[in-house]
N, C-alpha and C positions, 0 to 999 in steps of 0.2 A: 328475547334479545339478549345476546351474550357479548360481553366486551372483554378483549384481551389487550394487555399492555406489554409492550416489548421494548428493548433498548437498542437493538442493532439495526438502525436505519442505515441503509447503504445508498439510497437515492430517494429524495423527497418527492411528495406529490399526494394528491387525494383522488381516489377513484371509487366508483360504485358499480358493482356488476356481479355476474355469476362466476363461480369458480370453475376452472377446469382442473380436476384433481388427477394428477399424474399417478396412475397405478404402477406400483413396482412389482414386477414378476419375481417369483421365488428363485433367486440365484444362489441359494445356499448349496453347498456341495453334498452330493450323495456320499455318505460315509461308508459304503460297502467296501470291505477290504479288497485290495487288488490281488488278482491271481496270476496275472501275466504282465509283468513290467514292460516288456517290449511292446505289447499291444497298447498299453496306456500311454507310453511315450509317443507312439504313432498317432494316437488320438489327439494328444496335446499338440504335437508339431503340426498336424493338419489344421487344427483350430487356430493356432498361432499364425500359420501362413495365411489363412483366409482373413484373419484380422489385420495382418500387415498389408495385404492387398487392398482391403477396404479402406484402411487409413491412408494408404498411398493415394487413392482416388480423392479422398476428402481433403488431404493436404494440398493437392493440386488446385483445389477450389478455395481453400481457406487456410490462412496461416495458423489458425487455432490448433490445427491437427498436426503441425510439424513436431511439436513437443510430444504428442501422443505416439506418433510414429517412432520417434527416437526411443521412447520407453519400450514399445513393442519390439524394436530391433535390438534392444540392449541385451547382450548375451548373458549378463549377470542375472537377469530375470529368468530367462529360459534355463540357464544352468542350474539355478536354485530349484526350479520346479522339477527338472529331470532328476536332480539329486534326491529329492523327496520321494519321487516315484520309485527310484532304485532302492530306497530304504523301506518300501512297502506300501506307500500311499497310492491311491488311485489318482488319475489325472485331475479330477475336480478338487479333491482334498489338497493335493500338492499345490495347485494353483491358488486356491483360497488361502491357504496358510502362508504361502510366499507373498502374495499381494498384501495380506494383513501385516506381515513383518516389514515389508518395504514402506507401506503407508504409515506405519507407526513411527518410523524413523523421522518422517516429516512432521507428523502430528506432535511429536515431543518437542519440536522447536518452538520457541516463544515468538519468533518473528512471524507476523501474520501472513506475509507473502509466502514464505516457505511452508508454513503450516498448511496453507490452502493447496499446495502442490500435491498433497496426499490424495486430493480428489482426482488429479490426473492419473495417478497410479491405479486408483480404484476403477476409474472409467475404463482404462485399458483392460484391467482384469475382468470387468463385467462383460466387455465385448468378447473376450476369449471364452468366458464361462457360458455366454449365450450360445456360442458355437458348439461347445461341448455338450450342452443340454438340449440343443435343437430348438431354442426359443427364438421366435421371430422378433423383429425390431419394434421400436416404440410406435405408439399411435399418435404421437405429438404432431405428425405431419397432417393429421386429420382435422386439426383445428381450423374452422372456417367461419367463426363468429367471434365478436369481441368478448374476451374473458380475462379473469384474473388467474394467473397460473399458480396453482398450489401444489407443492411437491415436497417430498422428503429432502431431496437435493436435486440439482440439475447440473449435468455435466456439459462440457462444451459440445459433445456429440449430440446432446439433446437439443440445445438451443440452435444448433446448425440446421436442423430439419424443421424448425418451427417458422411459420410465416409470422414474423414479429409485428406485422401490421395489425394482427388480430389480438395482440397481447396488450392489455391496459396496465398490468403491473405484475410483480412477482412476490410470492410469499414462500419461503422455504424453511423447513424445520432445522436443517443443518446449514453450515456455511458461515462465512464471516464477511466483513466489509471489503476484503481483497479477493473474494471468490470470483469465479468466472461470471456468475449471475450478477453480482454486484457491479462488475466492470461493464457488462452488457447494459445493465439498467442505467448506469450513469451516462454511458455513451449515447444511449437512445433517449435519455431524459425521461425514463419510466420510473414510477415509484417502486421501491423494493424494500421488503423487510426480510432479514435473514436471521437464522438462529431462533425461530419461533417454536418453542417447545410445545408439542402436543397439537400442532395445527392440523395434522393429517387426521386425527381422531375428532377434532372439534368441528370440522367443516364437512358438509354433505353436498352431493352433486347439485341439488335443486335450491340450495341456500342462496340468499343474497348477502353480499359482503360489502362493507365500507372499509376501505383501508386509508388511513391518514398516516403516511409513512414519515412525515415530518414530526408528528407527535408520538409515533410508535403505537398507534391505536388501531385495532381491528374490531369491527362490530359485525356480528353475525345475526342475520335476520332482524334488521332494525325496523322500528315502526315508521310510519309515514312522516311523522314530525321530525324524526332524526334524519331521515333521508333528505327531507327538504332543507334542513340545517346544513348538512354536508354538501348538498348540491350547490348551495350558496357559497360555502367555504371553498369548494373546488373551483368555482368560477372566479372567485377573488384570487386564488392561488395562480390560476392560469393568467389572469390579467397582470398580476405582480411579476411573474416570470417573463411575460412578453415585454413589460416595461423595463425589466433589468436588461434584457437583450438589446432593446432599443437604445438604452443609455450606455451600454457597455463600451462603446467606442470612445467615450469621454475619459479624460485623465482622472486619476485618483487624487483629487485636490479638494481640500475642505472648503467650507463656505468662506472662511477668512484667509484662503490662499495658501495653506500649508500643503506641501506635496509629499506623498509617500510612494513607494514602489510596491506593486502587487505582482508577485511572481508565482511560478508553479513548481511543485515537487514532482520529479519524474524518475523513472527507472530505466527507460530505453528510448530509442528513436521514435517508435510509434506513439509513445505517450507525449513526446515533444510535439509531434504533428497535431495530435488531438488538442494539446494545451494551447497551441497557437490560435486556435479558433476562438479563444476566450479573451483576445486582446490583452495578453499579459505583457508585463514590462521586461520579462526575462525568465530564466530558469534559476530559481533560488537554491535548488538542491537537485543535482543529478546523482543518483545513488549508483556509483560505479560498481558496487559489489555484485550487481546482477550480471555484469559481464563475466564475472568469475564464477558465480553460483550456477549459471545456466550454461556451463562449459564443461568439457571433458579434460581440461588442462588449464594451467595458468595462462591467460590470454597473452599473446606476444605483444611486443611494442607496436608492431605493424597492425595487428588486429585491433588494438585499442585506438591507435591513431586514426584509423578509418572511421570509427564510431564517433570519437571526439570531434574530428574534422567535420563530419556531417552535421553534428549537433551545432557547432559554431556557425556553419554556413546557413543552417535553417533559421537561426536567430537573427541573421542579417545585421550584426553589429550590436544586438542587445546582449546583456549579460548572460553567461552560462557558468554557473558556479558548480564545479565538479568536486565532489567529496572523494578523497582517496580511499582506498580499500578499507571498508568498515566491516570486517569479518570477525568471527569469534562470538562469544556470548551465546546467542541463540541461532547464529548463522554459521553453517558449516559448508565445506566444499566436498563434492563427491569424490575428488581425486587426491585429497590431502587428509592425512590422519592427525587429528588433534589429540594431545594427551588428555586423559580424563581429568576434570577439575571439579572440586567440590563447589566452587562458586564461580561458574564461568562468566557471569556478568561482571565479576570483579577480577577476572583473570586475564589470560593472554588473548588480547583482542585489539582490533582497530590499529592505531598508530604503533602500538607495541609490537604487533606482528610485522608491520611494514619495516620498522627499524631493525628487526631481527632478520627478516628475509630481504636483505638489502637489494639483491639482484631483481627480485620481484618488484620492489618499490621503485627502483631506478627505471625499470621498463615502463611502469605506469607514468612516472614523472616525465620521462623523455617523450612519451606519446602525448601527454598533455601540453608540454612545451611546444612540440612540433605543430600541434593542432591550433595553438594560440596564434599562429601566423595567419589563420583563416577567419578569425573573429575575436570576440571579447570573452575570453575564457579566464575564470578565476579558479585558483586551486585552494581547496579547503581541507585542513587536516582534522580528523575526528579524535575525540577522547584525549585531548592534550590536558595533562594535569600539572605540568611543571615547566619552568623556563628551560631546564636542561633538555626536555623532550622536544620542545619547540626549536631550540637551537640545533639539535641533532637533525630534525626533519629539514630545516632550512639549509643545513650543511650538505645534506644529500642532494637537495634541489640545486644548490650551487655547483656541485660536481656534475650534475646532468647538464646544466647550462654550459659549463666549460667543455664538456664532451661534444655538445652540439656545435659550439662555436668553433672548435678545432676542426670539426667535420664540415664546416661551412653550411650548416643547416639553419635556416631562419626560424626565429621564434620571437614572441613579444618580450623584449628585454625589460619592460615595465610591468610584467604580469603581476596581478595582485594576489597576495597570499592572505588567507584567513584561517580561523579555527572555529570549531564547534565549541560552544559553551554548554556543557551538559553534565558537569559534576560540581559538587561543592568546592573542590580544589580549584577548578577553573574560575569560579566566582571569587574565591578568596584571593587569587593571584591576578585578577582581571586588570588591575592598573599596570602591572608589569607586562602582561600580554599586549595591552593596548599600545605600548611603546614599541612593539615588535611586529605588528601585523597591519594590514590594510582594512580588514573588516572582521566582524564577529557574526556568527549565526547561532542563535539560541535554540538548542534542541530540547523543547519542553517535555517531550515524552520521557527521555532518560533523566533530565534534570529533576523532574517531579519525583521520579522513582528513587533516585539517589539522595535527593535532599530530604525526602520523607522516610527513607528506608522502607519503602513499600514496593513489593514486587508487583508490577503492573499486570502480570499474567495470573496472579493469584485471586481467584474469584471470592475467597473469603475476605480479602482485604480491599475489594473493589470500592467500597464506600470511603476508604481512607486515601485512595489514589485520587487526588484532587489538585489540579493546577491553580485553583483559587485559594489554596492554603497561603496564609500571609508569609510564610517562609519562602515560598516559591515566588510570589509576587514581588516581595522586597528584593529577592535575588535578581529578578529580571530588571527591576529599576536600578539596582546597583550596577549591573552590567551596562545598561544603556547610558547611565551617567558617566561611567568611566570611558566608554567609547567616545562620547561627545567631548569629554575633557581633552582627549588626545586626537580629535578630528578623525575618528575611526567610524565607518558606517556600521550600524548595528541592525541586523535582521533577525527574523525568527522563522525556522522551518519546521517546528513541531506542530502538532495538530491544534494546539491552542491558538495559533495564528488565524485559523479559519473559524474559531468559535465566535458566533455572533454576539454572545454576551461579553466576550473579552475584547472585541475589536476596538471599541471606543476607549476602553481602559488602556490598551496597549498604545493607542494613538496618543492618549494623554500622558503616557510614560515617555513618549518621544521616539517610539520605535520607527526606524527609517524604512524597513522593508518587511512586508508580510509575504511569506511563501507558503503555499498550500496546494491541495488538490485543485486542479484547474477549474473544475466545475463550481467551486466555491467562490471563485474570483468575482463574478458579477454581483453577488450578494454583499461581499465585504466592500467592494468598490462603492456600492450604493450607500452603505452605512458611513463610509469615509466621506463621501461627497455631501452627505446630509449632516455632517458634524461640524462643530466650531472648535478648532484646535485649542485656542486659549481657554475656552470654557471647559473642555475636556481635561486640560492640564490641571485646572483648579479642582475639578470634580475628582480626578484621580488622586490628587494629594489628600483629599478628605477620605476617600475610600481606603487608602493605604494606612490610615491611622487606626483602622479596626484590627482587632487581634483575634477575632473569631470568624470562621468561614461563613457562618450564618449571617453575621452582621455585614460581611463583605457582599454577600449575595443580595441582601436586603438593600444595601446602598446602591447596588446595580439594578434594582427593580426586579430582582428574581428571588424565588425561593430556593433554598439549598437543595 
């Protein structure tokens, strides 16, 4: 019996079964030098055309492949391959090197969503390479019995041909919590563990596997006693999930009658539609940057208006908080060149870019204002660090309101304005900000990083990146207190809001709105409904007296 412990849970659950190990064919390039560039170009163009045709058919059946088709049709990819062939590489080498370069651009980004897009580039490259090497497609379509899928990685094209009725769970050696596998697993409520180093060597075809994705545990060839234990735990988990679903229509109100809002974080319309299935109170964070990042140009006012309008209409009067363009740092645009920066996270990003690119900013604000006539839209500015910045952003918004008023275009004249609290500066200036806005949203991912001076993407510092640090907790309490002093609603859209260990602590701090991945809403709602607000306030006050993380975790009934 072998036990592996991992940290990247992308979807919780407990399953026991046999693995289906996805064999990866050798798609490495034959490095034989090219003798005929024209012939190699013809081979590549033929393979690319077949791939484009294949992806066109798949895209007609599934939206997943539209992005892949765009990559395959992108002339910058084919031009780079052909240029390498003309420099002496054969078609396979030119393709392999080009795909590696393109994928690396995405992998170097700290943003998890954009980092995972490297998998899409590699997937397209693998499709073309299969054609060049004459390798047949995957055997995943042959799965006809219940299995736990074990793979180096799984691309969208892989999961599209699997009968997911036969899949009990996923384990992959690569990938992150925003990868395609993770998204599929969460949508289907299947357990998944990603980034499991060495899993392909650790598991054999005839092994039995226990996967507890909630605890991050994989047990290979367990004894009968261990199997019995986990069968019981799996049944308890299934009953708990069924109970959460059954109760999820109830409001998030504590035992003693205190009400909070439970909202979802989303990046597009499809995610809103999925989130609405979880009885959310609204959208606490719409990441508008994905409209820009997944485009070939700055989206026009009209293009944005259509998206924001649809979002507002889908929510049917519930809150939709849309964050203005939050680009820079680890997020780039394929059509805009950023100057190199030594410290991009401390550089030209977010509201700083919007205020400098005023025409781009005004196009977004006008689109948001116009859409506000169709529902309850709130505008949120990111990365505000000074009163001057906030005044400047509000001044541009007023210009947009006047432009629309002169044009006779309707909008919500009482539209609410808020800011992200995600830097030490915004915490220090929170009382001044509270007198200038309608709401706050605490972004704990960045707040923790900046407050502790710890790069959240640095693996060597992973143990130091901890939102339970007293400096972070006391900052959160300071923000909530200032908000309530000036009758400002205070929410949280960072990952901390969905942390089961933190939920009651944040409740006791007085947090008004918890916004998170939609799938986490039922669990947090259950915790809220089984809490006593006044008791949690007293307990939180005691917890915040601690000066060490270990003592804080002990006070919460957890080990650090």
